[in-house]
C-alpha positions, 0 to 999 in steps of 0.5 A, spaced: 421 511 494 424 513 488 428 507 486 431 500 488 437 503 492 432 507 496 428 501 498 435 497 500 437 503 504 431 503 509 430 499 515 426 499 521 429 500 528 428 495 534 422 499 536 419 499 529 421 506 527 423 507 520 430 509 519 435 510 513 441 505 513 447 505 509 448 500 504 455 498 506 457 501 513 464 499 513 467 506 512 461 510 516 461 505 522 467 501 524 473 505 526 480 503 522 483 498 525 491 495 523 488 490 519 484 494 515 489 500 514 494 495 512 489 492 507 488 498 504 496 500 504 497 493 501 493 495 495 496 502 494 503 499 494 501 494 489 499 500 484 505 504 486 509 498 484 506 498 478 508 505 477 515 504 479 516 498 474 514 503 468 519 508 471 524 502 471 522 500 464 524 507 462 531 507 465 532 500 462 530 503 455 534 509 456 540 505 457 539 501 451 538 507 447 545 510 448 549 515 452 544 521 451 537 518 453 541 514 459 544 521 461 536 524 461 534 518 465 540 518 470 539 526 471 531 525 473 533 519 478 539 524 481 534 530 482 530 531 488 524 529 485 527 522 482 530 521 489 523 522 492 520 517 487 525 512 488 524 512 496 517 511 495 518 506 491 522 502 495 518 503 501 512 500 497 516 494 495 519 493 502 511 494 505 508 489 500 514 484 501 513 484 508 506 484 508 506 479 503 510 474 508 504 476 513 499 474 508 503 467 507 503 466 514 495 467 514 494 462 508 497 457 512 492 458 518 497 462 523 496 469 526 489 469 527 489 471 534 487 478 536 494 479 539 498 476 534 495 480 528 496 486 531 503 485 533 504 482 526 501 488 523 506 493 527 512 488 525 510 489 518 510 497 519 517 497 523 520 492 518 518 495 512 521 502 515 527 499 517 528 495 510 526 502 506 531 506 510 537 501 510 536 500 502 536 507 501 542 509 505 546 503 502 544 505 495 546 513 497 553 510 500 554 506 494 552 511 489 
């Protein structure tokens, strides 16, 4: 053995034959489930919300600095790339919000039955998609 990690990765089968095993088999062994996928998506949406807050801050600073900088920020958000970023930020916000409600229910001890957490997971996705489209359609109609 070359190092301690290699020692941790070796094991024996039930017949006593040596076998290599991964330290953390969660991604190699288990297939993705709605709870694990939504957990990962929740983390990514939180990161994307942080990026969106930076863009919102840029927009507010541009607004405070006068017509010239504000026109640049407005032009960016009115462009196709800006609208895609706003759509993705809205999607992240709605998903994080809906999944956060689901986690609040879990914190109170509700929804741990298999059928319930599957249904609530799909409900989170459907509600987040619906709210994202609703907010974006209202925003485009108003602007």
